[in-house]
Backbone and ligand atoms as CSV (ligand in chain L), in Angstrom:
chain,resi,resn,atom,element,x,y,z
A,1,MET,N,N,0.859,-1.206,0.000
A,1,MET,CA,C,0.000,0.000,0.000
A,1,MET,C,C,0.894,1.256,0.000
A,2,ASN,N,N,0.591,2.158,-0.846
A,2,ASN,CA,C,1.353,3.413,-0.898
A,2,ASN,C,C,0.684,4.477,-0.035
A,3,ASN,N,N,1.227,4.659,1.160
A,3,ASN,CA,C,0.622,5.611,2.103
A,3,ASN,C,C,0.619,7.030,1.583
A,4,SER,N,N,1.707,7.393,0.924
A,4,SER,CA,C,1.830,8.757,0.438
A,4,SER,C,C,0.706,9.084,-0.545
A,5,LYS,N,N,0.476,8.184,-1.484
A,5,LYS,CA,C,-0.576,8.398,-2.487
A,5,LYS,C,C,-1.943,8.499,-1.825
A,6,GLN,N,N,-2.177,7.597,-0.872
A,6,GLN,CA,C,-3.462,7.568,-0.192
A,6,GLN,C,C,-3.680,8.855,0.618
A,7,LEU,N,N,-2.649,9.268,1.325
A,7,LEU,CA,C,-2.764,10.484,2.144
A,7,LEU,C,C,-3.007,11.714,1.270
A,8,LYS,N,N,-2.331,11.768,0.126
A,8,LYS,CA,C,-2.533,12.919,-0.759
A,8,LYS,C,C,-3.945,12.953,-1.312
A,9,LYS,N,N,-4.526,11.773,-1.471
A,9,LYS,CA,C,-5.898,11.702,-1.955
A,9,LYS,C,C,-6.859,12.238,-0.889
A,10,VAL,N,N,-6.586,11.891,0.362
A,10,VAL,CA,C,-7.447,12.361,1.458
A,10,VAL,C,C,-7.267,13.867,1.660
A,11,PHE,N,N,-6.019,14.310,1.689
A,11,PHE,CA,C,-5.753,15.732,1.912
A,11,PHE,C,C,-5.586,16.424,0.560
A,12,SER,N,N,-6.704,16.505,-0.146
A,12,SER,CA,C,-6.653,16.956,-1.532
A,12,SER,C,C,-7.122,18.395,-1.701
A,13,SER,N,N,-7.506,19.042,-0.614
A,13,SER,CA,C,-7.902,20.447,-0.709
A,13,SER,C,C,-7.360,21.192,0.500
A,14,ILE,N,N,-7.306,22.516,0.374
A,14,ILE,CA,C,-6.791,23.322,1.473
A,14,ILE,C,C,-7.627,23.114,2.739
A,15,GLU,N,N,-8.945,23.015,2.579
A,15,GLU,CA,C,-9.822,22.811,3.738
A,15,GLU,C,C,-9.443,21.533,4.474
A,16,ARG,N,N,-9.201,20.490,3.719
A,16,ARG,CA,C,-8.852,19.209,4.332
A,16,ARG,C,C,-7.511,19.283,5.037
A,17,CYS,N,N,-6.581,20.035,4.476
A,17,CYS,CA,C,-5.253,20.150,5.095
A,17,CYS,C,C,-5.332,20.892,6.423
A,18,TYR,N,N,-6.274,21.815,6.525
A,18,TYR,CA,C,-6.377,22.593,7.766
A,18,TYR,C,C,-6.890,21.760,8.937
A,19,LEU,N,N,-7.644,20.705,8.656
A,19,LEU,CA,C,-8.250,19.930,9.743
A,19,LEU,C,C,-7.232,19.413,10.763
A,20,PRO,N,N,-6.214,18.653,10.345
A,20,PRO,CA,C,-5.254,18.192,11.363
A,20,PRO,C,C,-4.449,19.329,11.977
A,21,LEU,N,N,-4.313,20.432,11.228
A,21,LEU,CA,C,-3.523,21.560,11.749
A,21,LEU,C,C,-4.216,22.256,12.912
A,22,LEU,N,N,-5.538,22.057,13.030
A,22,LEU,CA,C,-6.272,22.679,14.144
A,22,LEU,C,C,-5.698,22.234,15.492
A,23,ASN,N,N,-5.097,21.049,15.530
A,23,ASN,CA,C,-4.482,20.554,16.775
A,23,ASN,C,C,-3.238,21.342,17.168
A,24,TYR,N,N,-2.694,22.108,16.228
A,24,TYR,CA,C,-1.438,22.810,16.493
A,24,TYR,C,C,-1.631,24.317,16.614
A,25,GLU,N,N,-2.877,24.722,16.721
A,25,GLU,CA,C,-3.177,26.144,16.861
A,25,GLU,C,C,-2.523,26.737,18.103
A,26,VAL,N,N,-2.306,28.035,18.059
A,26,VAL,CA,C,-1.773,28.757,19.216
A,26,VAL,C,C,-2.754,28.615,20.382
A,27,LYS,N,N,-2.226,28.270,21.571
A,27,LYS,CA,C,-3.098,28.086,22.739
A,27,LYS,C,C,-3.007,29.276,23.704
A,28,THR,N,N,-1.891,29.993,23.644
A,28,THR,CA,C,-1.677,31.167,24.489
A,28,THR,C,C,-1.259,32.315,23.594
A,29,CYS,N,N,-1.890,33.473,23.780
A,29,CYS,CA,C,-1.547,34.620,22.948
A,29,CYS,C,C,-0.094,35.022,23.202
A,30,ILE,N,N,0.664,35.168,22.132
A,30,ILE,CA,C,2.083,35.476,22.270
A,30,ILE,C,C,2.283,36.920,22.746
A,31,LYS,N,N,1.353,37.808,22.395
A,31,LYS,CA,C,1.478,39.209,22.787
A,31,LYS,C,C,1.106,39.459,24.238
A,32,CYS,N,N,-0.026,38.867,24.687
A,32,CYS,CA,C,-0.513,39.238,26.025
A,32,CYS,C,C,-0.672,38.058,26.979
A,33,GLY,N,N,-0.427,36.854,26.522
A,33,GLY,CA,C,-0.484,35.706,27.413
A,33,GLY,C,C,-1.884,35.188,27.706
A,34,ASN,N,N,-2.873,35.830,27.140
A,34,ASN,CA,C,-4.252,35.413,27.338
A,34,ASN,C,C,-4.494,34.049,26.695
A,35,GLU,N,N,-5.407,33.270,27.305
A,35,GLU,CA,C,-5.644,31.937,26.746
A,35,GLU,C,C,-7.028,31.798,26.144
A,36,LYS,N,N,-7.740,32.914,26.058
A,36,LYS,CA,C,-9.093,32.836,25.488
A,36,LYS,C,C,-9.101,33.457,24.088
A,37,PHE,N,N,-9.717,32.748,23.184
A,37,PHE,CA,C,-9.730,33.199,21.790
A,37,PHE,C,C,-11.147,33.174,21.242
A,38,TYR,N,N,-11.389,34.053,20.292
A,38,TYR,CA,C,-12.593,33.892,19.491
A,38,TYR,C,C,-12.289,32.764,18.519
A,39,THR,N,N,-13.019,31.709,18.633
A,39,THR,CA,C,-12.695,30.561,17.798
A,39,THR,C,C,-13.349,30.685,16.427
A,40,THR,N,N,-12.880,31.661,15.699
A,40,THR,CA,C,-13.379,31.805,14.342
A,40,THR,C,C,-12.586,30.905,13.422
A,41,ILE,N,N,-13.281,30.191,12.580
A,41,ILE,CA,C,-12.540,29.369,11.640
A,41,ILE,C,C,-12.603,29.979,10.241
A,42,LYS,N,N,-13.167,31.169,10.183
A,42,LYS,CA,C,-13.182,31.866,8.899
A,42,LYS,C,C,-11.732,32.220,8.538
A,43,ASN,N,N,-11.358,31.962,7.351
A,43,ASN,CA,C,-9.978,32.183,6.890
A,43,ASN,C,C,-8.954,31.406,7.707
A,44,PHE,N,N,-9.429,30.440,8.479
A,44,PHE,CA,C,-8.538,29.600,9.275
A,44,PHE,C,C,-7.651,30.417,10.204
A,45,GLU,N,N,-8.278,31.270,10.964
A,45,GLU,CA,C,-7.519,31.986,11.974
A,45,GLU,C,C,-8.403,32.211,13.197
A,46,LYS,N,N,-7.772,32.509,14.330
A,46,LYS,CA,C,-8.545,32.856,15.515
A,46,LYS,C,C,-7.938,34.106,16.123
A,47,ALA,N,N,-8.758,34.802,16.940
A,47,ALA,CA,C,-8.322,36.087,17.463
A,47,ALA,C,C,-8.332,36.063,18.990
A,48,CYS,N,N,-7.300,36.648,19.593
A,48,CYS,CA,C,-7.207,36.763,21.045
A,48,CYS,C,C,-8.356,37.641,21.545
A,49,LYS,N,N,-9.040,37.189,22.599
A,49,LYS,CA,C,-10.182,37.949,23.113
A,49,LYS,C,C,-9.757,39.263,23.746
A,50,LYS,N,N,-8.538,39.320,24.256
A,50,LYS,CA,C,-8.055,40.505,24.960
A,50,LYS,C,C,-7.480,41.532,23.979
A,51,CYS,N,N,-6.439,41.157,23.262
A,51,CYS,CA,C,-5.735,42.147,22.442
A,51,CYS,C,C,-6.071,42.043,20.960
A,52,LYS,N,N,-6.909,41.076,20.626
A,52,LYS,CA,C,-7.419,40.927,19.249
A,52,LYS,C,C,-6.350,40.505,18.229
A,53,THR,N,N,-5.208,40.109,18.719
A,53,THR,CA,C,-4.203,39.603,17.776
A,53,THR,C,C,-4.750,38.363,17.081
A,54,ARG,N,N,-4.536,38.318,15.765
A,54,ARG,CA,C,-5.061,37.183,15.013
A,54,ARG,C,C,-3.942,36.186,14.717
A,55,TYR,N,N,-4.298,34.945,14.831
A,55,TYR,CA,C,-3.331,33.882,14.534
A,55,TYR,C,C,-3.893,32.949,13.483
A,56,LYS,N,N,-3.122,32.754,12.453
A,56,LYS,CA,C,-3.493,31.766,11.443
A,56,LYS,C,C,-3.339,30.377,12.035
A,57,THR,N,N,-4.150,29.452,11.563
A,57,THR,CA,C,-4.043,28.072,12.039
A,57,THR,C,C,-2.649,27.510,11.786
A,58,THR,N,N,-2.016,27.962,10.730
A,58,THR,CA,C,-0.690,27.445,10.375
A,58,THR,C,C,0.440,28.065,11.199
A,59,TYR,N,N,0.114,29.096,11.989
A,59,TYR,CA,C,1.118,29.792,12.790
A,59,TYR,C,C,1.949,28.788,13.581
A,60,ASN,N,N,3.265,28.982,13.594
A,60,ASN,CA,C,4.153,28.090,14.347
A,60,ASN,C,C,4.337,26.715,13.714
A,61,THR,N,N,3.833,26.506,12.516
A,61,THR,CA,C,4.095,25.231,11.852
A,61,THR,C,C,4.902,25.512,10.582
A,62,LEU,N,N,5.418,24.467,9.999
A,62,LEU,CA,C,6.221,24.666,8.789
A,62,LEU,C,C,5.363,24.993,7.578
A,63,PHE,N,N,4.054,25.110,7.779
A,63,PHE,CA,C,3.171,25.463,6.678
A,63,PHE,C,C,2.829,26.946,6.645
A,64,HIS,N,N,3.384,27.698,7.596
A,64,HIS,CA,C,3.002,29.096,7.716
A,64,HIS,C,C,3.612,29.952,6.608
A,65,ASN,N,N,2.751,30.708,5.923
A,65,ASN,CA,C,3.182,31.640,4.879
A,65,ASN,C,C,4.136,31.020,3.851
A,66,VAL,N,N,3.851,29.829,3.458
A,66,VAL,CA,C,4.684,29.197,2.425
A,66,VAL,C,C,4.326,29.819,1.072
A,67,ARG,N,N,5.356,30.247,0.375
A,67,ARG,CA,C,5.131,30.985,-0.876
A,67,ARG,C,C,4.353,30.184,-1.923
A,68,PHE,N,N,4.628,28.883,-1.978
A,68,PHE,CA,C,3.969,28.082,-3.011
A,68,PHE,C,C,2.652,27.470,-2.555
A,69,GLY,N,N,2.163,27.894,-1.400
A,69,GLY,CA,C,0.815,27.525,-0.991
A,69,GLY,C,C,0.752,26.308,-0.082
A,70,LEU,N,N,-0.318,26.261,0.716
A,70,LEU,CA,C,-0.462,25.202,1.720
A,70,LEU,C,C,-0.576,23.816,1.088
A,71,LEU,N,N,-1.330,23.708,0.018
A,71,LEU,CA,C,-1.600,22.387,-0.548
A,71,LEU,C,C,-0.310,21.716,-1.029
A,72,LYS,N,N,0.498,22.457,-1.775
A,72,LYS,CA,C,1.770,21.913,-2.249
A,72,LYS,C,C,2.666,21.572,-1.066
A,73,ALA,N,N,2.720,22.482,-0.100
A,73,ALA,CA,C,3.569,22.280,1.076
A,73,ALA,C,C,3.134,21.023,1.823
A,74,PHE,N,N,1.832,20.854,1.944
A,74,PHE,CA,C,1.278,19.701,2.649
A,74,PHE,C,C,1.642,18.405,1.921
A,75,HIS,N,N,1.548,18.452,0.616
A,75,HIS,CA,C,1.855,17.251,-0.166
A,75,HIS,C,C,3.350,16.926,-0.124
A,76,ILE,N,N,4.182,17.954,-0.118
A,76,ILE,CA,C,5.624,17.702,0.008
A,76,ILE,C,C,5.904,17.082,1.375
A,77,TYR,N,N,5.230,17.599,2.400
A,77,TYR,CA,C,5.371,17.024,3.744
A,77,TYR,C,C,5.032,15.531,3.709
A,78,ILE,N,N,3.890,15.212,3.107
A,78,ILE,CA,C,3.453,13.811,3.021
A,78,ILE,C,C,4.502,12.971,2.289
A,79,GLU,N,N,5.002,13.494,1.183
A,79,GLU,CA,C,5.959,12.719,0.386
A,79,GLU,C,C,7.263,12.485,1.146
A,80,VAL,N,N,7.742,13.520,1.817
A,80,VAL,CA,C,9.016,13.381,2.529
A,80,VAL,C,C,8.863,12.444,3.734
A,81,VAL,N,N,7.739,12.553,4.428
A,81,VAL,CA,C,7.567,11.762,5.651
A,81,VAL,C,C,7.111,10.330,5.357
A,82,TYR,N,N,6.252,10.150,4.360
A,82,TYR,CA,C,5.610,8.836,4.183
A,82,TYR,C,C,6.068,8.051,2.961
A,83,GLU,N,N,6.897,8.638,2.125
A,83,GLU,CA,C,7.314,7.923,0.922
A,83,GLU,C,C,8.646,7.217,1.165
A,84,LYS,N,N,8.709,5.980,0.718
A,84,LYS,CA,C,9.966,5.228,0.835
A,84,LYS,C,C,10.356,4.700,-0.515
A,85,PRO,N,N,11.570,4.939,-0.981
A,85,PRO,CA,C,12.577,5.807,-0.355
A,85,PRO,C,C,12.162,7.282,-0.401
A,86,GLN,N,N,12.707,8.042,0.499
A,86,GLN,CA,C,12.372,9.472,0.567
A,86,GLN,C,C,12.756,10.171,-0.739
A,87,PRO,N,N,11.828,10.921,-1.349
A,87,PRO,CA,C,12.158,11.560,-2.625
A,87,PRO,C,C,13.272,12.599,-2.496
A,88,LYS,N,N,14.098,12.650,-3.516
A,88,LYS,CA,C,15.182,13.641,-3.536
A,88,LYS,C,C,14.598,15.021,-3.810
A,89,ALA,N,N,15.326,16.052,-3.429
A,89,ALA,CA,C,14.855,17.432,-3.645
A,89,ALA,C,C,14.605,17.694,-5.132
A,90,SER,N,N,15.460,17.128,-5.993
A,90,SER,CA,C,15.287,17.345,-7.434
A,90,SER,C,C,13.975,16.731,-7.921
A,91,GLU,N,N,13.614,15.586,-7.319
A,91,GLU,CA,C,12.353,14.922,-7.680
A,91,GLU,C,C,11.162,15.760,-7.186
A,92,LEU,N,N,11.263,16.298,-5.978
A,92,LEU,CA,C,10.187,17.145,-5.440
A,92,LEU,C,C,10.020,18.390,-6.309
A,93,ALA,N,N,11.139,18.948,-6.738
A,93,ALA,CA,C,11.102,20.146,-7.582
A,93,ALA,C,C,10.353,19.848,-8.885
A,94,ARG,N,N,10.669,18.690,-9.464
A,94,ARG,CA,C,10.041,18.301,-10.732
A,94,ARG,C,C,8.533,18.088,-10.541
A,95,ARG,N,N,8.178,17.329,-9.512
A,95,ARG,CA,C,6.765,17.015,-9.269
A,95,ARG,C,C,5.918,18.256,-9.015
A,96,HIS,N,N,6.472,19.189,-8.273
A,96,HIS,CA,C,5.654,20.322,-7.820
A,96,HIS,C,C,5.981,21.622,-8.550
A,97,ASN,N,N,6.768,21.488,-9.592
A,97,ASN,CA,C,7.095,22.651,-10.409
A,97,ASN,C,C,7.722,23.777,-9.581
A,98,LEU,N,N,8.739,23.411,-8.815
A,98,LEU,CA,C,9.459,24.391,-7.991
A,98,LEU,C,C,10.910,24.406,-8.448
A,99,THR,N,N,11.639,25.447,-8.069
A,99,THR,CA,C,13.071,25.432,-8.368
A,99,THR,C,C,13.729,24.435,-7.413
A,100,TYR,N,N,14.906,23.962,-7.810
A,100,TYR,CA,C,15.616,22.992,-6.967
A,100,TYR,C,C,15.856,23.573,-5.582
A,101,LYS,N,N,16.261,24.845,-5.553
A,101,LYS,CA,C,16.599,25.501,-4.294
A,101,LYS,C,C,15.387,25.557,-3.350
A,102,THR,N,N,14.231,25.928,-3.916
A,102,THR,CA,C,13.007,26.007,-3.109
A,102,THR,C,C,12.642,24.631,-2.566
A,103,ALA,N,N,12.692,23.635,-3.436
A,103,ALA,CA,C,12.347,22.273,-3.018
A,103,ALA,C,C,13.338,21.783,-1.961
A,104,TYR,N,N,14.616,22.065,-2.190
A,104,TYR,CA,C,15.650,21.628,-1.245
A,104,TYR,C,C,15.414,22.275,0.122
A,105,ASN,N,N,15.216,23.587,0.121
A,105,ASN,CA,C,15.020,24.301,1.387
A,105,ASN,C,C,13.784,23.816,2.131
A,106,TYR,N,N,12.717,23.571,1.385
A,106,TYR,CA,C,11.493,23.139,2.063
A,106,TYR,C,C,11.654,21.717,2.602
A,107,LYS,N,N,12.341,20.894,1.833
A,107,LYS,CA,C,12.586,19.526,2.309
A,107,LYS,C,C,13.379,19.562,3.618
A,108,GLN,N,N,14.363,20.448,3.691
A,108,GLN,CA,C,15.145,20.583,4.923
A,108,GLN,C,C,14.251,20.985,6.094
A,109,LYS,N,N,13.297,21.861,5.802
A,109,LYS,CA,C,12.350,22.309,6.837
A,109,LYS,C,C,11.527,21.127,7.356
A,110,VAL,N,N,11.065,20.303,6.414
A,110,VAL,CA,C,10.271,19.126,6.798
A,110,VAL,C,C,11.127,18.175,7.632
A,111,ILE,N,N,12.357,17.976,7.214
A,111,ILE,CA,C,13.242,17.047,7.931
A,111,ILE,C,C,13.511,17.549,9.353
A,112,LYS,N,N,13.653,18.868,9.476
A,112,LYS,CA,C,13.892,19.460,10.793
A,112,LYS,C,C,12.721,19.193,11.747
A,113,ASP,N,N,11.537,19.171,11.181
A,113,ASP,CA,C,10.309,19.004,11.964
A,113,ASP,C,C,9.684,17.642,11.674
A,114,PHE,N,N,10.514,16.690,11.343
A,114,PHE,CA,C,10.066,15.424,10.771
A,114,PHE,C,C,8.948,14.756,11.568
A,115,GLY,N,N,7.842,14.540,10.890
A,115,GLY,CA,C,6.757,13.780,11.502
A,115,GLY,C,C,6.082,14.453,12.667
A,116,PHE,N,N,6.169,15.785,12.776
A,116,PHE,CA,C,5.513,16.470,13.909
A,116,PHE,C,C,4.009,16.193,13.900
A,117,MET,N,N,3.528,15.879,12.723
A,117,MET,CA,C,2.097,15.635,12.561
A,117,MET,C,C,1.958,14.212,12.034
A,118,ASN,N,N,1.376,13.328,12.828
A,118,ASN,CA,C,1.219,11.947,12.382
A,118,ASN,C,C,-0.130,11.796,11.677
A,119,LEU,N,N,-0.098,11.885,10.367
A,119,LEU,CA,C,-1.349,11.907,9.609
A,119,LEU,C,C,-2.052,10.552,9.616
A,120,GLU,N,N,-1.268,9.493,9.700
A,120,GLU,CA,C,-1.904,8.170,9.698
A,120,GLU,C,C,-2.740,7.962,10.962
A,121,SER,N,N,-2.153,8.304,12.118
A,121,SER,CA,C,-2.935,8.100,13.345
A,121,SER,C,C,-4.044,9.140,13.435
A,122,TYR,N,N,-3.808,10.320,12.833
A,122,TYR,CA,C,-4.874,11.320,12.799
A,122,TYR,C,C,-6.093,10.771,12.058
A,123,LEU,N,N,-5.832,10.143,10.934
A,123,LEU,CA,C,-6.942,9.600,10.133
A,123,LEU,C,C,-7.669,8.497,10.888
A,124,LYS,N,N,-6.910,7.671,11.567
A,124,LYS,CA,C,-7.524,6.585,12.334
A,124,LYS,C,C,-8.428,7.156,13.419
A,125,LYS,N,N,-7.922,8.168,14.115
A,125,LYS,CA,C,-8.660,8.758,15.231
A,125,LYS,C,C,-9.905,9.504,14.765
A,126,ASN,N,N,-9.777,10.220,13.687
A,126,ASN,CA,C,-10.860,11.113,13.287
A,126,ASN,C,C,-11.713,10.599,12.142
A,127,LYS,N,N,-11.345,9.460,11.603
A,127,LYS,CA,C,-12.109,8.896,10.491
A,127,LYS,C,C,-12.461,9.958,9.458
A,128,LEU,N,N,-11.427,10.647,9.009
A,128,LEU,CA,C,-11.632,11.724,8.041
A,128,LEU,C,C,-12.207,11.211,6.734
A,129,SER,N,N,-12.066,9.913,6.515
A,129,SER,CA,C,-12.605,9.340,5.287
A,129,SER,C,C,-14.129,9.489,5.249
A,130,ASN,N,N,-14.703,9.761,6.408
A,130,ASN,CA,C,-16.141,9.975,6.480
A,130,ASN,C,C,-16.504,11.286,5.760
A,131,GLU,N,N,-16.915,11.111,4.542
A,131,GLU,CA,C,-17.182,12.252,3.655
A,131,GLU,C,C,-18.211,13.214,4.246
A,132,GLU,N,N,-19.220,12.661,4.882
A,132,GLU,CA,C,-20.308,13.463,5.423
A,132,GLU,C,C,-19.816,14.454,6.485
A,133,LYS,N,N,-18.975,13.941,7.369
A,133,LYS,CA,C,-18.416,14.756,8.439
A,133,LYS,C,C,-17.602,15.921,7.844
A,134,LEU,N,N,-16.852,15.600,6.828
A,134,LEU,CA,C,-16.003,16.593,6.195
A,134,LEU,C,C,-16.842,17.674,5.516
A,135,MET,N,N,-17.868,17.250,4.808
A,135,MET,CA,C,-18.706,18.212,4.105
A,135,MET,C,C,-19.389,19.148,5.103
A,136,ARG,N,N,-19.779,18.602,6.237
A,136,ARG,CA,C,-20.405,19.425,7.275
A,136,ARG,C,C,-19.420,20.491,7.768
A,137,PHE,N,N,-18.187,20.079,7.945
A,137,PHE,CA,C,-17.147,21.015,8.393
A,137,PHE,C,C,-16.963,22.129,7.371
A,138,ILE,N,N,-16.934,21.763,6.106
A,138,ILE,CA,C,-16.737,22.763,5.049
A,138,ILE,C,C,-17.925,23.732,5.015
A,139,GLU,N,N,-19.123,23.202,5.237
A,139,GLU,CA,C,-20.322,24.046,5.299
A,139,GLU,C,C,-20.204,25.041,6.457
A,140,GLU,N,N,-19.739,24.543,7.604
A,140,GLU,CA,C,-19.558,25.402,8.785
A,140,GLU,C,C,-18.639,26.566,8.470
A,141,ILE,N,N,-17.562,26.263,7.787
A,141,ILE,CA,C,-16.592,27.297,7.452
A,141,ILE,C,C,-17.247,28.362,6.579
A,142,LYS,N,N,-18.024,27.910,5.634
A,142,LYS,CA,C,-18.684,28.839,4.703
A,142,LYS,C,C,-19.667,29.760,5.423
A,143,ASN,N,N,-20.302,29.204,6.467
A,143,ASN,CA,C,-21.357,29.976,7.128
A,143,ASN,C,C,-20.877,30.927,8.207
A,144,VAL,N,N,-19.605,30.871,8.555
A,144,VAL,CA,C,-19.092,31.742,9.645
A,144,VAL,C,C,-19.132,33.202,9.185
L,1,ZN,ZN,ZN,-3.633,38.714,23.226
């Protein structure tokens, strides 16, 4: 079974990629230390109730403000962590239409944070394959 292929199929949209990242959201405001947030999921960010600082869901993860976008970054993460043998930077560059340097640098970032997010156990725990649950989540996001 090719885990990488399967995982990329499950995490095939930006909305889907944000789901496991919700576990890594900021829990304490970096500016004021407050622990209460407006849990807005619109634009995938939340705001501190005290000082109103906004934090993207990707904040503090290797997916934050990636120039080539969350989806590509997420898929490179999957390929580097779950593909055997691990793809070379030149192969990642070719697959994702990036320069060698960009692919190399991002791969190094993934390796530094290797496996911080266990997508296989996440899927087992949350049964993300349940299409209905996912569609409901996407509807929620739209209605915020
Ligand atoms: Zn704050």
